[in-house]
C-alpha positions as MATLAB code, in Angstrom:
seq = 'MGNPSWACRIVEERQATDPPYSTLSGRGVRSGERPFPNRGAIPQPQPRKDQELNSVRVVNHQMVKTHRLGRTIAVGQHLEVMDLKIPDEHLTNVEDHIGMLPEHGAELLTLRDKLTNLEDRSRRDNVRFFRIPEQKEGTDIKAFLQSLLPALTGLTFSPPLKFQRVHRVGPPRSISSGWPRPIIVCFLQHEQAWQVLLKAWSQGPFPLEDQEVRVAVDFSRITNEKRKAFLVLRP';
ca = [
     -11.415   50.187   90.773;
     -13.734   47.307   90.112;
     -13.290   43.735   91.430;
     -10.840   41.884   89.217;
     -12.327   38.600   89.417;
     -15.400   39.862   87.701;
     -13.334   41.609   84.953;
     -11.537   38.052   84.141;
     -15.104   36.188   84.154;
     -16.317   38.569   81.521;
     -13.132   37.837   79.495;
     -13.460   34.350   79.590;
     -17.441   34.388   78.641;
     -16.345   36.759   75.507;
     -13.720   34.194   74.424;
     -16.361   31.378   74.695;
     -18.853   33.113   72.495;
     -16.405   34.757   70.049;
     -16.635   33.218   66.304;
     -13.333   31.012   65.240;
     -12.394   33.941   63.364;
     -12.003   37.632   64.277;
     -11.298   40.583   62.103;
      -8.062   42.449   63.018;
      -6.817   45.046   60.798;
      -9.358   43.857   58.044;
      -7.572   40.320   58.085;
      -9.108   37.055   59.295;
      -6.994   35.651   62.131;
      -7.878   32.390   63.769;
      -8.243   32.413   67.535;
      -5.334   31.532   69.288;
      -2.847   32.325   66.174;
      -0.659   35.390   66.372;
      -1.673   38.028   64.311;
       1.433   38.836   62.636;
       3.503   35.845   62.160;
       7.457   36.120   62.343;
       8.547   37.543   59.077;
      12.036   35.884   59.515;
      10.307   32.492   59.455;
      11.021   29.835   56.677;
       7.619   29.224   54.574;
       6.568   25.642   54.317;
       7.004   24.152   50.957;
       3.659   23.755   49.096;
       2.899   20.545   46.614;
       4.362   21.012   43.349;
       2.019   21.368   40.435;
       4.254   18.850   38.440;
       3.657   16.045   40.767;
      -0.231   16.545   40.355;
       0.085   16.599   36.972;
       2.139   13.518   36.773;
      -0.439   11.798   39.103;
      -3.235   12.867   36.583;
      -1.426   11.058   33.598;
      -0.770    8.088   35.390;
      -4.396    7.896   36.216;
      -5.255    8.572   32.705;
      -2.810    5.978   31.371;
      -4.276    3.261   33.346;
      -7.909    4.324   32.304;
      -6.999    4.071   28.576;
      -5.297    0.509   29.183;
      -8.101   -0.624   30.675;
     -10.516    0.933   28.086;
      -8.380   -0.683   25.385;
      -8.320   -4.265   26.792;
     -12.160   -4.122   27.444;
     -12.299   -3.389   23.906;
      -9.993   -6.292   23.107;
     -12.123   -8.664   24.884;
     -15.222   -7.402   23.473;
     -13.687   -7.981   19.917;
     -12.538  -11.498   20.794;
     -15.717  -12.541   21.920;
     -17.550  -11.051   18.827;
     -15.235  -13.033   16.618;
     -15.854  -16.040   18.472;
     -19.634  -15.638   18.114;
     -19.243  -14.866   14.209;
     -17.265  -18.115   14.129;
     -19.972  -20.052   15.733;
     -22.451  -18.650   13.289;
     -20.607  -19.633   10.031;
     -22.572  -22.643    8.377;
     -20.919  -25.638    7.559;
     -22.093  -25.508    4.013;
     -19.926  -22.169    3.621;
     -17.019  -23.870    4.888;
     -17.549  -26.880    2.628;
     -17.605  -24.482   -0.295;
     -14.461  -22.842    0.770;
     -12.642  -26.137    0.929;
     -13.750  -27.200   -2.326;
     -12.343  -23.792   -3.860;
      -9.066  -24.490   -2.128;
      -8.894  -27.999   -3.600;
      -9.383  -26.619   -7.196;
      -6.289  -24.358   -6.812;
      -3.764  -26.829   -8.411;
      -6.180  -27.823  -11.130;
      -6.292  -24.007  -12.046;
      -2.663  -23.457  -11.132;
      -1.974  -26.228  -14.060;
      -4.301  -24.446  -16.501;
      -2.453  -21.170  -16.146;
       0.929  -22.802  -16.621;
      -0.373  -24.318  -19.681;
      -1.769  -20.768  -20.954;
       1.444  -19.162  -20.091;
       3.276  -21.756  -22.241;
       0.966  -21.033  -25.283;
       1.281  -17.269  -25.119;
       4.996  -17.693  -24.896;
       4.868  -19.933  -27.763;
       2.944  -17.519  -29.840;
       5.210  -14.537  -28.766;
       8.160  -16.698  -29.860;
       6.366  -17.390  -33.517;
       5.748  -13.720  -33.927;
       9.420  -12.785  -33.587;
      10.737  -15.439  -36.279;
      11.436  -12.763  -38.641;
      13.723  -10.344  -35.791;
      17.478  -10.760  -35.346;
      19.551   -9.201  -32.925;
      22.754   -7.829  -33.793;
      25.174   -6.939  -30.839;
      28.386   -4.872  -30.838;
      27.581   -2.573  -33.460;
      29.217    0.890  -32.418;
      27.124    3.578  -31.466;
      26.184    6.342  -33.680;
      27.710    4.557  -36.450;
      24.369    4.048  -38.240;
      24.057    7.771  -38.572;
      20.465    9.082  -39.405;
      19.396    6.258  -41.636;
      19.595    2.803  -39.568;
      17.980    0.870  -42.534;
      20.035    2.119  -45.098;
      23.100    1.550  -42.917;
      22.114   -2.088  -42.499;
      21.226   -2.725  -46.102;
      24.931   -2.077  -46.940;
      26.413   -3.321  -43.951;
      25.063   -7.094  -43.930;
      26.013   -8.126  -47.465;
      29.473   -7.163  -46.692;
      29.485   -8.372  -43.224;
      28.217  -11.641  -43.805;
      29.499  -12.165  -47.375;
      25.845  -13.262  -48.501;
      24.080  -12.261  -51.654;
      20.447  -11.388  -51.306;
      18.061  -11.754  -53.844;
      15.842   -9.838  -53.947;
      17.512   -7.070  -52.144;
      17.359   -6.806  -48.418;
      14.287   -5.100  -46.957;
      13.293   -4.421  -43.527;
      10.051   -3.850  -41.585;
      11.519   -2.243  -38.650;
      14.963   -1.740  -37.302;
      16.039    0.077  -33.978;
      18.376    0.134  -31.037;
      16.965   -1.279  -27.664;
      17.071    0.959  -24.693;
      17.706    4.815  -24.214;
      20.494    6.584  -26.258;
      24.177    6.184  -25.010;
      27.144    8.039  -25.812;
      30.010    6.267  -27.434;
      32.475    5.926  -24.704;
      29.612    4.725  -21.986;
      30.357    0.988  -22.211;
      28.794   -1.724  -24.421;
      26.630   -0.489  -27.639;
      22.827   -0.974  -27.455;
      21.880   -3.976  -29.596;
      20.018   -3.632  -32.570;
      16.841   -5.537  -33.670;
      16.079   -5.874  -37.348;
      12.824   -7.259  -38.398;
      13.072   -8.682  -41.977;
      10.549   -8.416  -44.472;
      11.388  -11.959  -45.867;
      11.677  -14.750  -43.225;
      14.234  -16.599  -45.567;
      16.454  -13.974  -45.322;
      16.743  -13.592  -41.623;
      17.667  -17.430  -41.524;
      20.163  -16.898  -44.068;
      22.033  -14.219  -41.619;
      21.602  -16.674  -38.587;
      22.892  -19.894  -40.354;
      25.624  -17.570  -41.457;
      26.560  -16.461  -37.999;
      26.013  -20.058  -36.561;
      28.324  -21.686  -38.956;
      31.136  -18.953  -39.050;
      30.666  -17.354  -35.540;
      31.148  -13.619  -34.984;
      31.663  -11.133  -37.663;
      34.555   -8.831  -37.789;
      33.579   -5.140  -37.587;
      36.835   -2.857  -37.203;
      37.772   -3.518  -33.623;
      34.550   -5.120  -32.427;
      33.241   -8.756  -33.075;
      29.474   -8.605  -34.281;
      27.432  -11.335  -32.957;
      23.782  -12.312  -34.108;
      21.006  -14.170  -31.926;
      17.194  -14.825  -32.537;
      14.758  -12.562  -30.861;
      13.233  -14.913  -28.359;
      10.653  -13.404  -25.635;
      11.770  -12.862  -22.048;
      10.672  -16.410  -20.811;
      12.370  -18.079  -23.405;
      15.486  -16.222  -22.818;
      15.380  -17.081  -19.211;
      15.132  -20.597  -20.008;
      17.944  -20.842  -22.020;
      20.166  -18.993  -19.675;
      19.512  -21.623  -17.365;
      21.363  -23.972  -19.236;
      24.659  -21.893  -19.492;
      25.932  -23.548  -16.485;
      25.903  -26.723  -18.267;
      28.112  -25.485  -21.341;
      31.637  -26.710  -21.259;
];
């Protein structure tokens, strides 16, 4: 047998010159590690992918906030520069136009009053009749009112009554659906319209079966709103 010290010296020299990995059964094993770890050992927990994804999301969120903050600062600086570049004469023109608004507002109110007056004058031949039952007029509402008004008012019309237009206001209703729709009558002669109105103002509502027919002038919407504002003053 050879000298044991010589064999030990060969092993130590080989271990010093071997690479950090050696091949054993076709699998790389680090020097000093056990080639076959204990199969009953508990595996070490690996970092979760969810934690990594959350970290990435937090970083992205911070980057987006930083980007938005930078854009806001840039826009503010741009607006400041634009404000500084507005000439004084432009500001003066804007102030002049703003100062003219009250004058134009007064002109608009005057024009609105004139238009309301013209609309009321164009409705002078119109008379509204309220609470005439639905479907009582049949198919010919003009003929119905030509025979109804003399009997309802007790007036004698000469020449006979003639109308330009007659219609109910609003969509059709059934007999049992509440108040009947008003009827607007446009008289061919203005004097006959005023005869009916004066009779209604002096006598009051006209009785018709179980209803009381009321008569009113066909004013414009703005005039009606003004008239309604005075209702609180009535006793």
